[in-house]
C-alpha positions in Angstrom: 0.0 0.0 0.0 1.4 3.4 -0.9 1.8 5.9 1.9 -0.3 8.4 0.1 -3.3 6.0 0.3 -3.2 5.8 4.1 -5.6 8.2 5.8 -6.4 8.6 9.5 -9.7 6.8 8.9 -7.9 3.8 7.4 -5.3 3.3 10.1 -7.5 0.9 12.0 -8.2 -1.3 9.0 -6.1 -4.3 7.9 -4.4 -4.4 4.5 -4.8 -7.5 2.2 -2.5 -8.5 -0.7 -4.5 -9.2 -3.9 -3.8 -10.3 -7.4 -3.6 -7.4 -9.9 -5.3 -9.6 -12.6 -8.3 -11.2 -10.9 -8.5 -9.5 -7.5 -8.2 -12.7 -5.4 -6.4 -12.6 -2.1 -5.2 -16.1 -2.6 -1.7 -15.0 -3.6 1.7 -16.5 -3.0 5.2 -15.1 -3.1 8.7 -16.5 -2.8 10.5 -16.4 0.6 13.4 -17.8 2.6 12.4 -19.7 5.7 14.5 -21.0 8.5 13.9 -23.8 11.0 13.3 -22.8 14.6 14.5 -25.6 16.9 12.7 -24.2 19.9 9.2 -23.8 18.4 9.8 -26.8 16.0 8.4 -24.7 13.1 9.5 -22.8 10.1 9.8 -19.0 10.4 9.8 -16.7 7.3 13.2 -15.1 7.3 13.0 -12.9 4.2 10.4 -12.2 1.4 11.9 -12.2 -2.0 11.1 -9.8 -4.9 10.8 -12.8 -7.2 7.8 -14.9 -8.4 4.4 -13.9 -7.2 1.5 -16.1 -8.3 -2.3 -16.2 -7.8 -3.6 -19.6 -6.7 -7.1 -18.8 -8.1 -6.3 -17.6 -11.6 -3.0 -19.5 -11.9 -1.2 -16.5 -13.4 2.0 -14.8 -12.4 0.9 -11.5 -10.9 1.9 -8.3 -9.2 0.6 -8.1 -5.7 -1.4 -5.0 -4.9 -2.6 -4.0 -1.5 -6.2 -3.0 -0.6 -7.9 -2.2 2.7 -10.0 -5.0 4.1 -13.7 -4.2 4.5 
């Protein structure tokens, strides 16, 4: 979400990543994850600027951000 789209009224709302082609929020992006031996779970270490894909329309996409209703 661009800073100029943030207003005082929108600060309490959550942002949602969506596909720029079909509008679905079922999007995925590449990331590095590392294993945490204490919690026994994967933790996202870094999001990459690489591939982003929509699981609904199946296309490569550019993730856009919108405010949740």
